[in-house]
C-alpha positions in Angstrom: 111.6 49.5 21.9 108.7 48.4 24.1 106.8 49.4 27.2 107.4 47.4 30.4 104.3 47.3 32.5 106.3 46.6 35.7 108.1 48.5 38.4 110.2 45.5 39.4 113.7 46.7 40.1 115.2 43.2 39.4 113.5 43.0 36.0 114.5 46.6 35.1 118.1 46.1 36.0 118.3 42.8 34.2 116.7 44.2 31.0 119.1 47.3 31.1 122.1 45.0 31.6 121.2 42.8 28.6 120.8 45.9 26.3 117.0 46.2 25.9 115.5 49.6 25.1 112.2 50.1 26.9 110.1 52.6 28.8 108.6 51.8 32.2 104.9 52.2 32.9 104.0 50.9 36.3 100.5 49.5 36.5 98.1 49.1 39.4 96.7 45.7 38.1 95.1 43.7 40.9 96.9 40.4 40.8 94.8 37.3 41.1 95.6 33.8 42.4 94.3 30.8 40.7 94.9 27.1 41.5 97.4 26.7 38.7 100.8 28.5 39.0 101.0 28.6 35.2 97.6 30.1 34.8 98.2 32.6 37.6 101.4 34.1 36.1 99.8 34.2 32.6 96.6 35.9 33.8 98.5 38.4 35.9 101.0 39.1 33.1 98.1 39.7 30.7 96.3 42.0 33.2 99.5 44.1 33.6 100.1 44.3 29.9 96.5 45.3 29.3 96.7 48.0 32.0 99.7 49.4 30.4 98.2 49.3 26.9 99.0 52.0 24.3 97.9 51.7 20.7 100.6 50.7 18.2 103.1 50.0 20.9 104.4 46.7 22.3 103.5 46.3 25.9 105.1 43.6 28.1 103.6 42.4 31.3 105.3 40.0 33.7 104.5 38.0 36.8 106.5 35.7 39.0 105.2 33.2 41.7 106.7 30.6 43.9 105.0 27.1 44.0 105.7 24.8 46.9 103.8 21.6 47.9 100.7 22.5 46.0 100.6 26.1 47.2 101.2 29.4 45.4 103.4 31.9 47.2 103.4 35.4 45.9 104.7 38.6 47.5 104.4 38.7 51.3 101.5 40.8 52.7 103.7 42.1 55.5 106.9 41.4 57.4 105.4 38.5 59.4 104.2 36.9 56.2 107.7 37.3 54.8 109.3 35.6 57.9 106.8 32.7 57.6 107.5 32.3 53.9 111.3 32.2 54.4 110.9 29.7 57.3 108.7 27.4 55.1 111.1 27.5 52.1 114.2 27.2 54.2 116.4 24.3 53.0 113.8 23.1 50.5 113.3 22.9 46.8 110.4 24.8 45.2 109.5 26.0 41.7 109.5 29.6 40.4 107.1 30.3 37.6 107.7 33.5 35.5 105.1 34.6 33.0 105.4 37.1 30.2 102.5 38.6 28.1 103.1 40.8 25.1 100.4 42.9 23.5 100.5 45.0 20.4 97.1 46.2 19.1 94.9 43.1 19.0 97.8 40.6 19.1 98.5 38.8 22.4 101.4 36.4 22.9 102.2 34.7 26.3 104.7 32.3 27.7 105.9 30.8 31.0 109.3 29.8 32.2 109.9 27.5 35.2 113.0 27.0 37.3 113.6 25.0 40.4 115.2 26.6 43.5 116.6 25.3 46.7 117.1 27.8 49.6 119.9 27.4 52.1 118.9 26.5 55.6 118.0 29.9 57.0 118.6 30.6 60.7 116.3 32.8 62.7 118.9 35.6 62.7 119.1 35.7 58.9 115.3 35.7 58.6 114.9 38.5 61.1 117.6 40.6 59.4 116.1 40.1 55.9 112.6 40.9 57.0 113.6 44.3 58.5 114.1 45.4 54.9 110.9 46.3 53.2 112.3 45.0 49.9 111.2 41.5 50.8 107.6 42.6 50.4 108.1 43.2 46.7 109.4 39.7 45.9 107.6 36.4 45.3 108.9 34.1 48.0 110.4 37.0 50.0 113.8 36.6 48.4 115.8 37.5 45.3 118.5 35.5 43.5 120.3 38.7 42.3 121.0 40.0 45.8 124.5 39.8 47.3 123.3 37.8 50.3 120.8 35.7 48.3 119.5 32.7 50.3 119.6 30.4 47.3 121.8 27.3 47.7 121.3 26.1 44.1 118.9 26.1 41.2 118.1 24.3 38.1 116.9 26.3 35.1 117.3 29.9 34.3 118.7 32.7 36.5 116.6 35.3 34.7 113.4 33.3 35.3 114.1 33.5 39.0 114.7 37.3 38.7 111.3 37.5 37.0 111.7 37.6 33.3 113.1 34.9 31.0 115.2 36.9 28.4 115.1 34.2 25.7 111.3 34.0 26.0 111.0 37.8 25.9 113.0 37.9 22.7 110.7 35.3 21.0 107.6 37.3 22.1 109.0 40.6 20.9 110.0 39.2 17.6 106.6 37.7 17.1 104.8 41.0 17.9 107.0 42.9 15.5 105.6 40.8 12.5 
């Protein structure tokens, strides 16, 4: 049993599907953007875990970011930002970095998982339709692999990393925090 310091519907659904027992504690951590995608997801995961901290409990914080041509792409600020993001990523490969930070008392363990993703060529009609839905504002890169009409053409790496939490990495972190 652990506390998930995240309100991400994708993460929650994936964790439930894979049989994890956890409680949800949404946090209001102010996410930061650094030059490095790896450092960004680690720092934000740590911030979220610390915000959800409870003594003698395992707290898990997560963060996911898209990295394309030297630029970090997080959650869109608004629908126009989401449209711009989808147009930029359309038909192109990019990286998805997913960080996990686990805290129990004074022990902190972090890790990062990276997958490569190529979006389909997205026409204007698809982009307009997707961006009418406010859900795109809650997703790094303005898309989700787990959706029925996912814009992903192919990927290399882990499906769960792209959703936002690498299950195998989570298991390692949880095991280490139980010791």
